[in-house]
N, C-alpha and C positions, 0 to 999 in steps of 0.2 A: 312701428316697433322694430327693434333689432331681432335678428334671428334667435339669439339666445333667449330673449324675452318670450317670443312666440313658442319656442320649444318648451320652455318652462311652463307656460300656460297650458299647452297641450297635455303635458304629463300630469299637471295638477288636476285639470278637468277630467281627464280619462280615469285616473287612479281614484278620484273621489266618487266615480260612478262606474264601478266594475261591471263588465259585461253589458253595459248599455251602449248601443250603437249610435255614434254621432256621424252625421254626413259631413263630407268635406265642405259643403256649402255653409254649414254652421260656422266653421272656423274661418271660411273666406269672409263672411259677413262680420264676424267678431273682430278679425284683424284688418278688414278692408284690404285683403290681399288676393292675388290671382290663385287659381286652383293649382297651377304648377308650383307656385311658391309654397303653398300649404302642403302639397305632396312631399316636397323636399324637407319641410319641417317635420312632418310625420315620420319620414324615413330616419331623420336624425334622432328623434325621440325614441323610435324603435331600437336603434343601435345602442343608445344610451342605457335604456332599461335592460337590454339583453346583456350588455357588458357588465353591469352592476348586479345582475341576477335579481332584479326587483319586480319582475313580471314581464309580460309580453304584450305587444300591440298587434292585433290581427286586422287585416284589411279584407273586406268582402266587396265583391263587385255586384252590379245589377242595380235595378231601380231602388231597392231597399237596402242597398249596400252602404258601406261606410267604414268607420274604424271603431274598435273597442279595445279596452284594456282587460287582459285576463290575468288574474292573480296567480303567481307561482311562488313556490318556496324552495330555495336552494337547499341542497343536502346539508351544508354546513349550518345554515340558519335553522333548519328543521332540527338538527342535532342539538343546537344550543337551546332552542325553545323547549324541546322535550326534557333536556337536562334540568332546566329551570323548573318546569312543572313537576318533574319527578322529585326533585330536591325539596320543593315546598310541600308536596303531598306526603313525603315520608317523615315529616315532623311528628314525633310521637305525641305531642300535645293535642293533636287533632282527634285522638281517640275519645269517643263519647261514652263507650260502654256497649256491650252486646255486639261488638264488632263494627259498629257504625262510626263514621268519620265526619268531622266538621269540614265541609268543602265550600261553604257559601262565599268565603272571601276569595276563593279561586274562581268560582263560577260567576262572580260579579266584578272581577278585576278586568277593567276594560283593555289593558295591555295584553293580558293572557288570552282573553276571549277573542280579541281581534286576530291574534296570531293563530289560535286554534281554528278559527273560522276560515282563515286562508288555506290551512292544510285540508280542511274538509272540502272547501270550494275546488281546490286543485284535484282532489280525489274524484269528486262527482261532477266535474266540469262537463263531461260528455255523456252524462246519464240520461239526458233528454227530459229531465224533471220539469214539471210545471209549478210545483209547490215545494216548499220546505215545511215539514210538519214536526211538531214537538208536543210534549205534554207539559202542563203547568207543574211547577213554577221555575225550578232552578235551571231547567233546560232552555228557557226562553232566551236569555242573553246570547248564548252561543248559536242557537238556531236562528235568531234574528240577524246576527252578524253574517252567518253563512248565507242566509237569504239575500242579504245586501250584496255580498260578494258575487253571488250568482245572478243578481238582478231578478229575483223571484219573490212572489208574495209569501208571507209567513202565515201558517195556519196553526192555531193552538187548540189542541184537544183538551177539554176541561174534565175535571173529576165530578163536577156538579153542573148541571145546566143552569143558565142564567136567563132571566126574562129579557134582558137587553139583547140577547142573540136570537130571539124569535123561536121558531120551530127548530127542534133538534132531534137527532137520532142518538139513542143511548144503547150501550151494551154493558154486560157484566163480564168481568174477566178475573182470573185467579192471579193474585200477586204473590210471587214467590218470596219477596223480601218481607212482606207483612204476614204471609201465610193466611190470607183471607180473600174473600170475594170483594172486588171493588167495582166501581162504576166509571164509565167514560162516556162523554157526550160531545157531539160535534154539530154545530149549526148547519142547517140544510143549505144555507146560502154560502157556506165557507168554501166549498169546492164544486167543480163541475164534473159530471160523470164522464168516464172515458179518459181522464187525465192521468198523469204520472206524478209521483212524489218521492222525495227522499225524507227519511226520518233522522233527526238529529237530537241527541239527548246527552245529558251530563254524565249519567252513571247507569250501569246495567249490572244486575246481579244474575238472575236466572233468565231475564228477557221477557217476563210476563207482561210488563207495561208496554213494551214495544210490540209484543204480539197483540195486545189489546188495541193499540193504535192501528195495526194492520187490519184487524178485524173490523174496526169501525170504518176505516177507509174502504174496505171491500163492500160495505153496505152502499157506498156511493159509486161503486165500480171504478175506484181509483187504484191504480197499480203501484206498488212500492218497488222502486228501482234501485234502492240503496239505503243502507242504514249506517250511521256513524255515531259513535259514542266516545266521549272524552276518556272515561275510565270504565273498564269492564272487570268485574270480579272473576278470578280464576275458578272459584267455587260457586255454584256447582259446575263441574266440567260440562255436563250435558245441559245445554240451553234449550229453551223452547222455540228459538228461532235458529235458522240454519246458517245464515251469513250476516256478518256485521264487520265494520271497520273500526277497531279501537286504536286510540293513540297510546294508551298505557293500560297495563293489567294490574289489578290490585291483588297481591298475594296474601300471605299470612299476616294477621293483625294480632299482636301479642299485647293484651291489656296489662299483664303483669310487668313485662319488660319495657312497655311503652315503645314498641318497635313496629314499624309498618313496612311491609315488603312491597316494593313497586318494581314491576318487571316490564321491559320492552317486549313487544310481540316478536321481534327478531331474536331476542335472547332466550325465548322459550321454545324448545325443540318440538313440542307437540303441535305448534302452530306454524302456518306458512309464513313466508318472508313478508307478505303484505299484511299479516295480522288477521287474516280472515280464517275463522274456525272451519 
């Protein structure tokens, strides 16, 4: 194979399996090439991705060492993605009544979700998480893609236990959005005690559901090391969780005028530059 062909194959294989470590021997066998040749190919692939700001390739030494692709999002690309998401979210036809918005088309749009997941993966790359956790149902696509980007298993907390999941642990929590007590359950086989997790969800109002996920994970001695939400409501200002990472804030929704206020974290003076409350 020509070098350009090998470099293209390396980029394709690594970027299709983010954060998965591949040994140099794997590519040596694949290309039937010497280690020195593959090392030069990897160096060329690394320079190419860095130049185009499409991600980075990390090399690790040791018996378990190898190379892996780490997703990154350039500032320009991030700006364009958030502009697109904000523009689509601010469409007044999304208003359903009672301040609720229709967002299913966004949360199940593979293009948007893939890009959103890359932003979350970059944010939580060094969190040390063992799991990505979400609650059914609209949060599943973005949580799944984030788990894929971080090469971690996805865990789904359910609102009702299912016989197919075997023994479960259930808790009751107060949902601020529905203003009532709700139930969450998690299969006992889903996580291991002493591990770490990040929580990814599509929307957060007061944070009751995410606090519920934290509570059920605490029953398994699983520590939450990060929380990311695609959209966070500005109201109520006081959330039931202390820290979270939103991509956008939802401001005032005017049912009469059919207007939706969408705010960047950096545009709102009350919040820090990184969007954490």
